[in-house]
GUTORKE-777710 format. One record per residue (C-alpha): x negated, y, z negated; residue number from 1. Coordinates in Angstrom, 3 decimals, always signed. Last residue first. Layout:
// GUTORKE-777710
REC; X; Y; Z; NUM;
...
//
This chain:
// GUTORKE-777710
REC; +32.170; +10.237; -18.849; 605;
REC; +32.966; +6.726; -20.049; 604;
REC; +30.384; +5.279; -22.390; 603;
REC; +27.591; +3.251; -20.764; 602;
REC; +27.795; -0.529; -20.866; 601;
REC; +25.396; -2.040; -23.344; 600;
REC; +21.947; -0.508; -23.843; 599;
REC; +18.676; -0.954; -21.981; 598;
REC; +15.366; -0.003; -23.556; 597;
REC; +12.877; +0.029; -20.667; 596;
REC; +9.619; -1.890; -20.213; 595;
REC; +7.755; -1.362; -16.911; 594;
REC; +5.674; -4.193; -15.502; 593;
REC; +2.248; -5.352; -14.410; 592;
REC; +1.123; -8.400; -16.443; 591;
REC; +3.409; -11.040; -14.918; 590;
REC; +2.203; -10.423; -11.356; 589;
REC; +0.941; -7.608; -9.190; 588;
REC; -2.497; -6.061; -9.404; 587;
REC; -3.272; -2.355; -9.305; 586;
REC; -6.644; -1.762; -7.644; 585;
REC; -8.252; +1.455; -8.842; 584;
REC; -10.715; +3.761; -7.112; 583;
REC; -12.229; +6.704; -8.975; 582;
REC; -14.344; +9.580; -7.671; 581;
REC; -15.813; +11.479; -10.607; 580;
REC; -14.692; +14.509; -12.622; 579;
REC; -12.033; +12.747; -14.659; 578;
REC; -9.308; +15.323; -15.245; 577;
REC; -8.647; +17.122; -18.551; 576;
REC; -4.927; +16.752; -19.119; 575;
REC; -2.658; +19.538; -17.940; 574;
REC; -0.548; +22.401; -19.277; 573;
REC; -2.378; +25.704; -18.722; 572;
REC; +0.251; +27.713; -16.830; 571;
REC; -1.283; +26.667; -13.494; 570;
REC; -0.878; +23.102; -14.775; 569;
REC; +2.797; +23.696; -15.545; 568;
REC; +3.567; +25.126; -12.129; 567;
REC; +1.753; +22.384; -10.245; 566;
REC; -1.505; +23.226; -8.468; 565;
REC; -3.628; +21.239; -10.945; 564;
REC; -1.644; +18.080; -10.173; 563;
REC; -2.551; +15.876; -13.128; 562;
REC; -4.896; +12.930; -12.902; 561;
REC; -5.010; +9.143; -12.504; 560;
REC; -1.614; +8.418; -10.909; 559;
REC; +1.395; +6.148; -11.324; 558;
REC; +4.921; +7.251; -10.406; 557;
REC; +7.585; +4.738; -11.484; 556;
REC; +11.020; +5.155; -9.932; 555;
REC; +14.490; +4.371; -11.275; 554;
REC; +17.432; +4.381; -8.863; 553;
REC; +20.754; +6.227; -8.593; 552;
REC; +23.970; +4.902; -7.040; 551;
REC; +25.693; +4.518; -10.402; 550;
REC; +24.367; +7.088; -12.840; 549;
REC; +21.218; +6.346; -14.890; 548;
REC; +22.171; +7.294; -18.431; 547;
REC; +19.248; +8.535; -20.479; 546;
REC; +17.694; +8.827; -23.928; 545;
REC; +13.948; +8.321; -23.717; 544;
REC; +11.049; +7.219; -25.861; 543;
REC; +7.702; +8.608; -24.705; 542;
REC; +5.655; +6.122; -22.744; 541;
REC; +2.887; +4.046; -24.321; 540;
REC; +0.524; +2.504; -21.802; 539;
REC; -0.508; -1.125; -22.348; 538;
REC; -3.522; -1.895; -20.163; 537;
REC; -4.833; -5.223; -18.919; 536;
REC; -8.232; -5.468; -17.267; 535;
REC; -9.293; -7.269; -14.091; 534;
REC; -13.013; -6.817; -13.550; 533;
REC; -14.741; -4.552; -11.015; 532;
REC; -16.394; -2.326; -13.599; 531;
REC; -15.967; -3.507; -17.176; 530;
REC; -14.097; -0.625; -18.870; 529;
REC; -16.230; +1.119; -21.452; 528;
REC; -14.986; +0.718; -25.051; 527;
REC; -13.997; +4.018; -26.627; 526;
REC; -14.826; +4.717; -30.290; 525;
REC; -11.885; +4.184; -32.613; 524;
REC; -8.336; +5.357; -33.143; 523;
REC; -6.598; +2.090; -32.294; 522;
REC; -3.751; +2.056; -29.819; 521;
REC; -0.134; +1.226; -30.670; 520;
REC; +2.034; -0.298; -27.945; 519;
REC; +5.790; +0.353; -28.142; 518;
REC; +7.949; -1.666; -25.723; 517;
REC; +5.644; -4.699; -25.732; 516;
REC; +5.229; -4.328; -29.501; 515;
REC; +2.140; -3.125; -31.309; 514;
REC; +1.654; -2.841; -35.086; 513;
REC; -0.191; -6.094; -35.753; 512;
REC; -2.102; -6.040; -32.464; 511;
REC; -3.495; -2.558; -33.000; 510;
REC; -4.461; -2.262; -29.377; 509;
REC; -7.735; -1.406; -27.633; 508;
REC; -7.072; +0.644; -24.459; 507;
REC; -9.140; +3.613; -25.647; 506;
REC; -11.632; +3.497; -22.758; 505;
REC; -8.663; +3.529; -20.382; 504;
REC; -7.481; +6.995; -21.371; 503;
REC; -3.761; +6.506; -21.687; 502;
REC; -0.675; +8.375; -20.518; 501;
REC; +3.071; +8.608; -20.866; 500;
REC; +6.188; +9.926; -19.183; 499;
REC; +9.950; +9.815; -19.514; 498;
REC; +13.169; +10.434; -17.615; 497;
REC; +11.924; +13.146; -15.226; 496;
REC; +14.418; +14.075; -12.508; 495;
REC; +13.676; +13.242; -8.854; 494;
REC; +15.985; +14.454; -6.083; 493;
REC; +16.052; +11.976; -3.192; 492;
REC; +19.607; +12.742; -2.027; 491;
REC; +20.866; +9.493; -3.566; 490;
REC; +19.412; +10.592; -6.931; 489;
REC; +16.095; +9.230; -8.217; 488;
REC; +15.722; +9.137; -12.016; 487;
REC; +12.027; +9.373; -12.851; 486;
REC; +9.488; +7.385; -14.831; 485;
REC; +6.119; +9.119; -15.024; 484;
REC; +2.729; +7.536; -15.587; 483;
REC; -0.750; +8.908; -16.154; 482;
REC; -3.740; +6.554; -16.476; 481;
REC; -7.044; +8.340; -17.011; 480;
REC; -10.020; +6.242; -15.958; 479;
REC; -13.151; +4.782; -17.514; 478;
REC; -16.152; +2.593; -16.658; 477;
REC; -15.804; +3.271; -12.927; 476;
REC; -14.869; +1.006; -9.994; 475;
REC; -11.463; +0.051; -11.394; 474;
REC; -9.473; -3.195; -11.539; 473;
REC; -5.907; -3.256; -12.800; 472;
REC; -3.336; -5.218; -14.777; 471;
REC; -0.727; -2.800; -15.986; 470;
REC; +1.886; -2.569; -18.719; 469;
REC; +4.089; +0.524; -18.871; 468;
REC; +6.021; +1.353; -22.020; 467;
REC; +9.403; +2.580; -23.249; 466;
REC; +11.072; +3.250; -26.594; 465;
REC; +14.819; +3.883; -26.872; 464;
REC; +17.892; +4.683; -24.794; 463;
REC; +18.416; +3.520; -21.207; 462;
REC; +22.159; +3.466; -20.568; 461;
REC; +23.300; +2.184; -17.173; 460;
REC; +25.983; +3.587; -14.849; 459;
REC; +26.964; +0.910; -12.355; 458;
REC; +25.532; -0.516; -9.135; 457;
REC; +22.056; +0.807; -9.881; 456;
REC; +20.008; +1.490; -6.777; 455;
REC; +17.187; -0.978; -6.265; 454;
REC; +14.077; -0.069; -8.268; 453;
REC; +11.308; +2.189; -6.986; 452;
REC; +7.512; +1.919; -7.220; 451;
REC; +5.281; +4.897; -6.411; 450;
REC; +1.464; +4.861; -6.369; 449;
REC; +0.041; +8.331; -6.752; 448;
REC; -2.480; +10.654; -5.131; 447;
REC; -3.552; +14.134; -6.187; 446;
REC; -5.177; +16.455; -3.651; 445;
REC; -7.834; +18.644; -5.302; 444;
REC; -10.598; +17.362; -2.983; 443;
REC; -14.296; +17.785; -3.701; 442;
REC; -13.909; +19.699; -6.989; 441;
REC; -11.172; +17.306; -8.153; 440;
REC; -13.187; +14.130; -7.689; 439;
REC; -11.409; +11.883; -5.242; 438;
REC; -8.592; +9.595; -6.414; 437;
REC; -8.236; +6.223; -4.700; 436;
REC; -5.222; +4.077; -5.603; 435;
REC; -5.246; +0.599; -4.138; 434;
REC; -2.308; -1.801; -4.202; 433;
REC; -3.165; -5.394; -4.973; 432;
REC; -2.711; -8.285; -2.516; 431;
REC; +0.440; -10.290; -3.111; 430;
REC; +0.792; -13.694; -4.743; 429;
REC; +2.138; -13.032; -8.237; 428;
REC; +5.427; -11.180; -7.795; 427;
REC; +7.252; -10.770; -11.115; 426;
REC; +11.035; -10.891; -11.678; 425;
REC; +13.279; -7.930; -12.648; 424;
REC; +12.290; -5.905; -9.556; 423;
REC; +10.451; -2.630; -8.882; 422;
REC; +9.420; -1.859; -5.298; 421;
REC; +6.811; +0.207; -3.441; 420;
REC; +6.216; -2.434; -0.746; 419;
REC; +4.366; -4.718; -3.101; 418;
REC; +6.124; -5.380; -6.394; 417;
REC; +5.725; -3.885; -9.862; 416;
REC; +7.869; -5.677; -12.410; 415;
REC; +10.919; -4.163; -14.114; 414;
REC; +11.304; -5.487; -17.619; 413;
REC; +14.282; -5.240; -19.956; 412;
REC; +14.302; -4.534; -23.647; 411;
REC; +17.575; -4.996; -25.466; 410;
REC; +18.969; -2.230; -27.645; 409;
REC; +22.227; -2.933; -29.487; 408;
REC; +20.978; -1.494; -32.790; 407;
REC; +20.093; +1.906; -31.342; 406;
REC; +16.440; +2.930; -31.641; 405;
REC; +16.847; +4.760; -33.886; 404;
REC; +19.960; +4.286; -35.996; 403;
REC; +23.700; +4.997; -36.225; 402;
REC; +23.916; +6.713; -32.856; 401;
REC; +25.765; +9.916; -31.960; 400;
REC; +26.146; +11.328; -28.453; 399;
REC; +25.428; +14.325; -26.246; 398;
REC; +25.869; +14.985; -22.520; 397;
REC; +23.529; +15.903; -19.686; 396;
REC; +24.654; +13.016; -17.412; 395;
REC; +21.185; +11.932; -16.337; 394;
REC; +19.781; +12.928; -19.698; 393;
REC; +21.549; +12.039; -22.926; 392;
REC; +20.880; +14.542; -25.716; 391;
REC; +20.902; +12.489; -28.884; 390;
REC; +22.136; +12.779; -32.467; 389;
REC; +21.031; +10.134; -34.980; 388;
REC; +22.213; +10.041; -38.609; 387;
REC; +25.851; +9.090; -37.986; 386;
REC; +27.801; +11.943; -39.570; 385;
REC; +28.801; +11.987; -43.238; 384;
REC; +25.650; +13.911; -44.192; 383;
REC; +26.720; +16.863; -42.032; 382;
REC; +30.282; +16.866; -43.331; 381;
REC; +30.424; +20.310; -44.955; 380;
REC; +30.243; +19.374; -48.629; 379;
REC; +28.483; +22.632; -49.551; 378;
REC; +25.886; +22.217; -52.306; 377;
REC; +24.140; +25.521; -51.580; 376;
REC; +20.564; +24.367; -50.892; 375;
REC; +21.207; +20.800; -49.722; 374;
REC; +24.529; +21.235; -47.902; 373;
REC; +24.102; +24.814; -46.731; 372;
REC; +20.585; +23.832; -45.625; 371;
REC; +21.795; +21.177; -43.200; 370;
REC; +24.785; +23.240; -42.021; 369;
REC; +22.578; +26.280; -41.354; 368;
REC; +20.081; +24.257; -39.316; 367;
REC; +22.910; +22.810; -37.220; 366;
REC; +24.396; +26.268; -36.631; 365;
REC; +20.988; +27.793; -35.891; 364;
REC; +20.472; +25.154; -33.195; 363;
REC; +18.836; +27.590; -30.770; 362;
REC; +17.414; +31.001; -31.678; 361;
REC; +13.715; +30.350; -31.150; 360;
REC; +12.261; +33.438; -29.479; 359;
REC; +11.632; +31.819; -27.153; 358;
REC; +13.659; +28.984; -25.634; 357;
REC; +13.004; +25.603; -27.138; 356;
REC; +10.725; +23.162; -25.378; 355;
REC; +10.478; +20.520; -22.696; 354;
REC; +13.467; +18.250; -22.416; 353;
REC; +16.825; +18.881; -24.146; 352;
REC; +17.418; +17.528; -27.636; 351;
REC; +16.669; +14.476; -29.784; 350;
REC; +17.871; +15.085; -33.324; 349;
REC; +17.150; +12.705; -36.195; 348;
REC; +18.601; +12.762; -39.693; 347;
REC; +17.383; +12.008; -43.186; 346;
REC; +18.918; +11.806; -46.658; 345;
REC; +17.487; +8.811; -48.483; 344;
REC; +14.022; +10.086; -47.609; 343;
REC; +11.504; +7.258; -47.252; 342;
REC; +10.258; +8.635; -43.909; 341;
REC; +8.525; +6.207; -41.552; 340;
REC; +11.585; +5.634; -39.345; 339;
REC; +11.957; +9.319; -38.477; 338;
REC; +8.236; +9.981; -38.043; 337;
REC; +7.598; +7.941; -34.922; 336;
REC; +10.267; +9.592; -32.768; 335;
REC; +9.318; +13.017; -34.111; 334;
REC; +5.622; +12.490; -33.393; 333;
REC; +6.014; +12.943; -29.626; 332;
REC; +6.115; +16.714; -30.077; 331;
REC; +2.787; +17.667; -28.455; 330;
REC; +3.177; +16.327; -24.911; 329;
REC; +6.935; +16.744; -24.807; 328;
REC; +6.679; +20.469; -25.336; 327;
REC; +4.109; +20.956; -22.587; 326;
REC; +6.324; +19.445; -19.912; 325;
REC; +9.062; +16.858; -20.258; 324;
REC; +10.119; +14.120; -22.625; 323;
REC; +13.096; +14.922; -24.888; 322;
REC; +12.394; +17.569; -27.493; 321;
REC; +12.092; +16.466; -31.131; 320;
REC; +13.958; +17.289; -34.333; 319;
REC; +13.565; +15.547; -37.675; 318;
REC; +15.955; +16.497; -40.502; 317;
REC; +14.394; +15.650; -43.885; 316;
REC; +15.868; +15.478; -47.367; 315;
REC; +12.808; +15.139; -49.680; 314;
REC; +11.492; +11.558; -50.135; 313;
REC; +8.229; +11.627; -48.159; 312;
REC; +5.658; +9.065; -49.304; 311;
REC; +5.796; +6.951; -46.115; 310;
REC; +5.013; +10.130; -44.194; 309;
REC; +1.514; +10.381; -45.686; 308;
REC; -0.102; +10.967; -42.275; 307;
REC; -3.425; +9.206; -42.824; 306;
REC; -5.882; +10.014; -40.001; 305;
REC; -7.738; +7.197; -38.251; 304;
REC; -10.968; +8.342; -36.561; 303;
REC; -11.666; +9.540; -33.040; 302;
REC; -15.230; +9.405; -31.703; 301;
REC; -15.079; +10.204; -27.988; 300;
REC; -12.721; +13.171; -28.334; 299;
REC; -14.048; +14.080; -31.793; 298;
REC; -16.519; +16.635; -30.420; 297;
REC; -13.767; +18.049; -28.203; 296;
REC; -11.276; +18.600; -31.021; 295;
REC; -13.956; +19.949; -33.374; 294;
REC; -15.020; +22.521; -30.789; 293;
REC; -11.395; +23.375; -29.940; 292;
REC; -10.384; +24.025; -33.549; 291;
REC; -13.627; +25.874; -34.263; 290;
REC; -13.132; +28.544; -31.558; 289;
REC; -16.252; +30.668; -31.061; 288;
REC; -18.528; +27.749; -30.194; 287;
REC; -20.426; +29.335; -27.270; 286;
REC; -21.987; +26.292; -25.562; 285;
REC; -19.105; +24.111; -26.704; 284;
REC; -16.225; +26.372; -25.622; 283;
REC; -18.177; +27.199; -22.475; 282;
REC; -18.178; +23.559; -21.405; 281;
REC; -14.394; +23.551; -21.703; 280;
REC; -13.989; +26.593; -19.484; 279;
REC; -16.693; +25.499; -17.034; 278;
REC; -15.161; +22.112; -16.242; 277;
REC; -17.922; +20.299; -14.321; 276;
REC; -20.008; +19.479; -17.377; 275;
REC; -16.971; +18.580; -19.456; 274;
REC; -15.533; +15.753; -17.324; 273;
REC; -19.058; +14.956; -16.115; 272;
REC; -20.341; +14.172; -19.636; 271;
REC; -23.691; +15.869; -20.149; 270;
REC; -22.340; +18.612; -22.416; 269;
REC; -20.269; +16.106; -24.376; 268;
REC; -23.061; +13.634; -25.079; 267;
REC; -25.492; +16.442; -25.888; 266;
REC; -23.056; +17.831; -28.473; 265;
REC; -22.554; +14.350; -29.864; 264;
REC; -26.274; +13.739; -30.228; 263;
REC; -26.907; +17.156; -31.773; 262;
REC; -24.116; +16.591; -34.293; 261;
REC; -25.505; +13.140; -35.101; 260;
REC; -28.987; +14.534; -35.698; 259;
REC; -27.723; +17.338; -37.943; 258;
REC; -25.545; +15.022; -40.015; 257;
REC; -21.846; +15.621; -39.319; 256;
REC; -19.449; +17.357; -41.724; 255;
REC; -21.116; +20.777; -41.565; 254;
REC; -21.025; +21.474; -37.818; 253;
REC; -17.953; +19.226; -37.589; 252;
REC; -15.923; +21.774; -39.547; 251;
REC; -16.433; +24.428; -36.878; 250;
REC; -17.569; +27.744; -38.450; 249;
REC; -14.928; +30.333; -39.208; 248;
REC; -12.524; +32.157; -36.930; 247;
REC; -11.911; +35.875; -37.267; 246;
REC; -8.821; +38.024; -37.650; 245;
REC; -6.440; +35.166; -36.763; 244;
REC; -3.660; +36.487; -34.492; 243;
REC; -3.957; +33.764; -31.792; 242;
REC; -3.460; +35.071; -28.284; 241;
REC; +0.157; +35.524; -27.245; 240;
REC; +1.664; +32.740; -25.189; 239;
REC; +2.852; +33.618; -21.678; 238;
REC; +2.630; +30.088; -20.155; 237;
REC; -0.290; +28.579; -22.111; 236;
REC; -3.464; +30.618; -21.621; 235;
REC; -3.076; +32.904; -24.638; 234;
REC; -6.264; +31.629; -26.236; 233;
REC; -5.051; +29.223; -28.913; 232;
REC; -2.226; +27.699; -26.866; 231;
REC; -4.407; +27.550; -23.772; 230;
REC; -7.025; +25.354; -25.414; 229;
REC; -4.313; +23.047; -26.761; 228;
REC; -2.784; +22.835; -23.289; 227;
REC; -6.042; +21.343; -21.980; 226;
REC; -5.146; +17.994; -23.537; 225;
REC; -7.936; +15.431; -23.741; 224;
REC; -6.407; +11.936; -23.537; 223;
REC; -7.297; +9.299; -26.127; 222;
REC; -3.735; +7.934; -26.264; 221;
REC; -2.909; +7.929; -29.986; 220;
REC; +0.757; +8.068; -30.982; 219;
REC; +1.216; +11.199; -33.098; 218;
REC; +1.286; +10.826; -36.891; 217;
REC; -1.881; +12.785; -37.705; 216;
REC; -0.979; +15.343; -34.974; 215;
REC; +2.143; +16.752; -36.687; 214;
REC; +4.444; +18.757; -34.423; 213;
REC; +8.196; +18.197; -34.797; 212;
REC; +10.415; +20.703; -33.016; 211;
REC; +13.303; +21.046; -35.488; 210;
REC; +11.186; +20.663; -38.594; 209;
REC; +14.237; +20.908; -40.922; 208;
REC; +13.227; +20.354; -44.534; 207;
REC; +15.273; +20.253; -47.752; 206;
REC; +15.210; +21.038; -51.503; 205;
REC; +11.648; +22.187; -52.226; 204;
REC; +11.856; +23.348; -55.858; 203;
REC; +9.719; +20.565; -57.366; 202;
REC; +6.864; +20.886; -54.834; 201;
REC; +6.602; +18.135; -52.203; 200;
REC; +3.528; +15.926; -52.203; 199;
REC; +4.231; +13.976; -48.979; 198;
REC; +6.285; +16.938; -47.655; 197;
REC; +3.610; +19.660; -47.601; 196;
REC; +1.968; +18.518; -44.339; 195;
REC; +5.200; +17.720; -42.499; 194;
REC; +6.780; +21.061; -43.351; 193;
REC; +3.721; +23.136; -42.435; 192;
REC; +3.465; +21.276; -39.122; 191;
REC; +7.105; +22.231; -38.447; 190;
REC; +6.348; +25.954; -38.392; 189;
REC; +3.344; +25.223; -36.162; 188;
REC; +5.721; +23.425; -33.756; 187;
REC; +9.346; +24.140; -34.713; 186;
REC; +10.995; +26.034; -37.577; 185;
REC; +12.589; +25.823; -40.994; 184;
REC; +11.892; +25.220; -44.684; 183;
REC; +14.176; +24.979; -47.696; 182;
REC; +13.919; +26.472; -51.182; 181;
REC; +16.229; +26.144; -54.192; 180;
REC; +15.607; +28.122; -57.365; 179;
REC; +18.690; +30.329; -57.062; 178;
REC; +16.367; +33.161; -56.103; 177;
REC; +16.807; +36.967; -56.214; 176;
REC; +14.863; +37.279; -59.478; 175;
REC; +11.935; +35.358; -57.969; 174;
REC; +10.834; +32.081; -59.551; 173;
REC; +11.849; +29.780; -56.660; 172;
REC; +9.944; +31.962; -54.206; 171;
REC; +6.726; +31.537; -56.193; 170;
REC; +7.239; +27.749; -56.244; 169;
REC; +7.576; +27.699; -52.462; 168;
REC; +4.568; +30.022; -52.088; 167;
REC; +2.432; +27.752; -54.271; 166;
REC; +3.354; +24.569; -52.362; 165;
REC; +2.592; +26.244; -49.024; 164;
REC; -0.827; +27.248; -50.353; 163;
REC; -1.500; +23.752; -51.694; 162;
REC; -0.411; +22.214; -48.372; 161;
REC; -2.827; +24.348; -46.362; 160;
REC; -1.195; +25.148; -43.022; 159;
REC; -3.663; +27.623; -41.474; 158;
REC; -6.641; +25.824; -43.040; 157;
REC; -5.114; +22.557; -41.773; 156;
REC; -5.294; +23.851; -38.209; 155;
REC; -9.025; +24.272; -38.684; 154;
REC; -11.828; +26.656; -39.621; 153;
REC; -9.898; +29.567; -41.096; 152;
REC; -11.804; +32.756; -42.006; 151;
REC; -12.012; +33.089; -45.788; 150;
REC; -9.071; +34.454; -47.708; 149;
REC; -6.831; +37.469; -48.093; 148;
REC; -3.595; +38.020; -46.214; 147;
REC; -3.033; +41.229; -44.246; 146;
REC; -3.146; +39.494; -40.873; 145;
REC; -4.707; +36.027; -41.082; 144;
REC; -7.427; +34.641; -43.358; 143;
REC; -4.913; +32.956; -45.636; 142;
REC; -1.632; +32.188; -43.901; 141;
REC; +0.651; +35.142; -43.028; 140;
REC; +3.907; +34.654; -44.849; 139;
REC; +7.557; +34.565; -43.700; 138;
REC; +10.342; +34.415; -46.326; 137;
REC; +14.055; +34.465; -45.464; 136;
REC; +16.492; +34.986; -48.337; 135;
REC; +19.758; +33.259; -47.536; 134;
REC; +23.425; +34.292; -47.725; 133;
REC; +24.934; +34.181; -44.274; 132;
REC; +23.587; +37.557; -43.094; 131;
REC; +20.119; +36.355; -44.100; 130;
REC; +20.479; +33.265; -41.915; 129;
REC; +21.412; +34.962; -38.635; 128;
REC; +19.103; +37.906; -39.400; 127;
REC; +15.965; +35.763; -39.414; 126;
REC; +16.573; +33.829; -36.192; 125;
REC; +13.525; +31.586; -36.321; 124;
REC; +9.758; +31.848; -36.782; 123;
REC; +9.124; +30.441; -33.303; 122;
REC; +7.872; +33.365; -31.258; 121;
REC; +4.404; +31.872; -30.689; 120;
REC; +5.485; +30.015; -27.544; 119;
REC; +5.888; +33.189; -25.506; 118;
REC; +8.212; +32.619; -22.504; 117;
REC; +8.446; +35.553; -20.070; 116;
REC; +9.488; +34.790; -16.483; 115;
REC; +11.775; +31.831; -17.170; 114;
REC; +12.330; +28.289; -15.877; 113;
REC; +9.476; +26.479; -17.659; 112;
REC; +10.813; +27.067; -21.177; 111;
REC; +13.946; +29.140; -21.542; 110;
REC; +13.621; +32.855; -22.391; 109;
REC; +15.994; +34.187; -25.052; 108;
REC; +17.175; +37.716; -24.165; 107;
REC; +19.585; +38.737; -26.958; 106;
REC; +17.085; +37.242; -29.373; 105;
REC; +14.500; +39.863; -28.383; 104;
REC; +15.650; +42.636; -30.766; 103;
REC; +15.541; +40.985; -34.204; 102;
REC; +13.412; +38.150; -32.824; 101;
REC; +10.541; +40.645; -32.656; 100;
REC; +10.252; +40.163; -36.426; 99;
REC; +8.218; +37.019; -35.762; 98;
REC; +5.224; +39.038; -34.519; 97;
REC; +4.804; +40.607; -37.939; 96;
REC; +4.562; +37.176; -39.558; 95;
REC; +1.689; +36.085; -37.333; 94;
REC; +1.576; +32.923; -35.250; 93;
REC; +0.229; +30.424; -37.785; 92;
REC; +3.465; +29.172; -39.274; 91;
REC; +5.421; +29.070; -42.516; 90;
REC; +9.136; +29.852; -42.256; 89;
REC; +10.485; +29.581; -45.819; 88;
REC; +14.252; +29.620; -46.388; 87;
REC; +15.377; +30.762; -49.829; 86;
REC; +18.532; +30.168; -51.843; 85;
REC; +20.370; +33.278; -53.030; 84;
REC; +20.948; +35.192; -56.240; 83;
REC; +23.057; +38.322; -56.523; 82;
REC; +21.925; +41.301; -58.601; 81;
REC; +21.516; +43.695; -55.700; 80;
REC; +23.296; +42.557; -52.504; 79;
REC; +21.449; +43.668; -49.383; 78;
REC; +20.758; +40.128; -48.217; 77;
REC; +17.012; +39.669; -48.208; 76;
REC; +14.116; +39.478; -45.730; 75;
REC; +10.783; +38.946; -47.505; 74;
REC; +7.524; +39.482; -45.612; 73;
REC; +4.502; +37.875; -47.266; 72;
REC; +0.873; +38.983; -47.513; 71;
REC; -1.142; +36.284; -49.257; 70;
REC; -3.341; +36.817; -52.311; 69;
REC; -6.293; +34.534; -53.127; 68;
REC; -6.667; +33.820; -56.859; 67;
REC; -7.291; +30.062; -56.536; 66;
REC; -3.731; +29.106; -57.523; 65;
REC; -2.188; +31.504; -55.002; 64;
REC; -1.063; +35.069; -55.737; 63;
REC; +1.727; +36.496; -53.563; 62;
REC; +1.508; +40.129; -52.442; 61;
REC; +4.641; +41.454; -50.700; 60;
REC; +3.611; +42.719; -47.284; 59;
REC; +7.001; +44.012; -46.159; 58;
REC; +10.226; +43.971; -48.190; 57;
REC; +13.177; +43.755; -45.819; 56;
REC; +16.879; +44.585; -46.015; 55;
REC; +19.752; +42.764; -44.347; 54;
REC; +23.496; +43.357; -44.346; 53;
REC; +25.560; +40.503; -45.679; 52;
REC; +28.677; +38.790; -44.391; 51;
REC; +27.927; +36.696; -41.296; 50;
REC; +30.431; +33.847; -41.574; 49;
REC; +29.877; +30.900; -43.891; 48;
REC; +29.779; +27.445; -42.325; 47;
REC; +33.065; +25.613; -41.825; 46;
REC; +33.968; +22.817; -44.192; 45;
REC; +34.663; +19.207; -43.201; 44;
REC; +32.974; +19.642; -39.801; 43;
REC; +31.591; +16.583; -38.015; 42;
REC; +29.232; +18.114; -35.466; 41;
REC; +28.683; +17.057; -31.849; 40;
REC; +25.940; +18.642; -29.728; 39;
REC; +27.671; +19.791; -26.536; 38;
REC; +29.776; +18.174; -23.787; 37;
REC; +30.292; +15.045; -25.875; 36;
REC; +29.852; +11.373; -25.007; 35;
REC; +31.600; +8.749; -27.081; 34;
REC; +30.762; +5.308; -28.476; 33;
REC; +30.288; +6.776; -31.944; 32;
REC; +32.112; +9.700; -33.555; 31;
REC; +35.829; +8.966; -33.495; 30;
REC; +37.524; +11.766; -35.429; 29;
REC; +38.613; +11.067; -39.012; 28;
REC; +37.277; +14.353; -40.368; 27;
REC; +37.499; +17.051; -37.683; 26;
REC; +34.984; +17.403; -34.833; 25;
REC; +33.206; +20.604; -33.800; 24;
REC; +31.493; +20.414; -30.402; 23;
REC; +28.476; +22.669; -30.888; 22;
REC; +27.474; +24.912; -27.944; 21;
REC; +24.090; +23.743; -26.663; 20;
REC; +25.515; +22.916; -23.238; 19;
REC; +23.797; +21.484; -20.183; 18;
REC; +23.103; +22.393; -16.577; 17;
REC; +20.182; +21.967; -14.205; 16;
REC; +18.225; +19.619; -16.437; 15;
REC; +14.611; +20.523; -17.211; 14;
REC; +11.656; +18.595; -15.817; 13;
REC; +12.281; +18.277; -12.081; 12;
REC; +9.749; +16.104; -10.285; 11;
REC; +8.789; +17.599; -6.902; 10;
REC; +6.852; +20.230; -8.844; 9;
REC; +4.134; +17.741; -9.727; 8;
REC; +3.172; +17.086; -6.099; 7;
REC; +1.709; +13.626; -5.493; 6;
REC; +0.352; +12.520; -2.125; 5;
REC; +1.366; +8.904; -1.635; 4;
REC; -0.927; +5.916; -2.056; 3;
REC; -1.219; +3.486; +0.838; 2;
REC; +0.000; +0.000; +0.000; 1;
//
């Protein structure tokens, strides 16, 4: 088979039409086995209306346990003498920048399909919550803005659990406080929630990390993500540059022995993937950004990182975007986290692909209901709902499930066949397909092998984990595998269902934790691929929630690098490409197949 030229923009990421307007259901309504036009909500008591005017106290000084003082903005209902619960939005993007939501929320910019999306505007809709009886607290982490402290050296320095703990307990002691504190927000603002949760302070009553970002719990793939560089330097879509006053010294410069640091630095600077990528090479030669230096130096020497999620007991609402674009690449953790949590009260929300609009003003109603229940004691119905709420791609509807993945899931296999086909039974006697990818600087054309199923005769639910298994031969000692699964309409339109990736040197599996539908790779030094030998790979794909309509097909697109001319790549979202020519033979047979989570008959539309 001759590989096809791959163009990233031929695969649509975001759905054309969908609703985020809640569908409010009365007690006794049927909740499961139904599709809803918007996110469903069982409403026993309606949320409070906007009642209070808002006032703000800027740059309040909060003393931490080590004597460092943080600058904190406090937004309060203008009601002297009354007490209110508190919502803490702790993130790294500058408290003063978050106040722009007060005038920008009337123009929310959707991810990917907008002219002006700034990912740092994620502190939440302050006025929405204050007007409904909450105090909203937004600090600058130590070393940022008006806050004291040494220059940060890592993401953890910007989300220090002890600092978050101290601010929560400070808020609980204030004269305006009822003593109950919740937390809100996506991405950085969710990192703070995940990192404080294993040792939660006494007055932390509930968490809602709506766009879950927590690298210690992410599935490991070994890929080097250029989006992280862009996020810190204003090179991701229209992100602002990071507001830290000054960065400190990379942690690895002190953690590694001098000889080992020199060896690793030499290893990276001589590696073709870095040597021929001037931006990344520059970040090592001139180590101004410690997060990126440490990230790159650990790229070939990853180590296990404890996530602590099995110690979390505080009420926890996990949110995660469906696969697609930059958001999907960093928010995978939500699917993994939900089942690890020990919280008796926990929920899971899977929403539209990609990212939230900016500033973040979506799902306020759901966030309000969650915190009304746990911070105000309102019996509003949110804990009586089934715990899993899903956006279902393909039909762009919503549904409830009682668990993740759904109980009725059965895992089906579609085997790669010659002639660009996917079928339920393997083909063992055909010659392999060859995928040749030239080095980017010689030829930026991206090639892919495409395999398509027969058209589905009836609407089919695919909800749950997914994986791609390959048997392949390559002519180098490493390769980047990138896979997309797309829904193909009768007119040829391709809509992303899920995607995944694996750096071949990190193919080693944790055999005890892995399943065919959910492989788990070990965080350890890479093992070179034996050149010219058949090797099996298990590639984790992001879980998906989809209904393939009747008459549509499923297609697998397999490639070894991103399309650097695609809209997302131009905006800084791509994986670092291999900077050598690579040829791969993909073999057919029982070890080359796609695993999808198929459900019983789809609900009626």
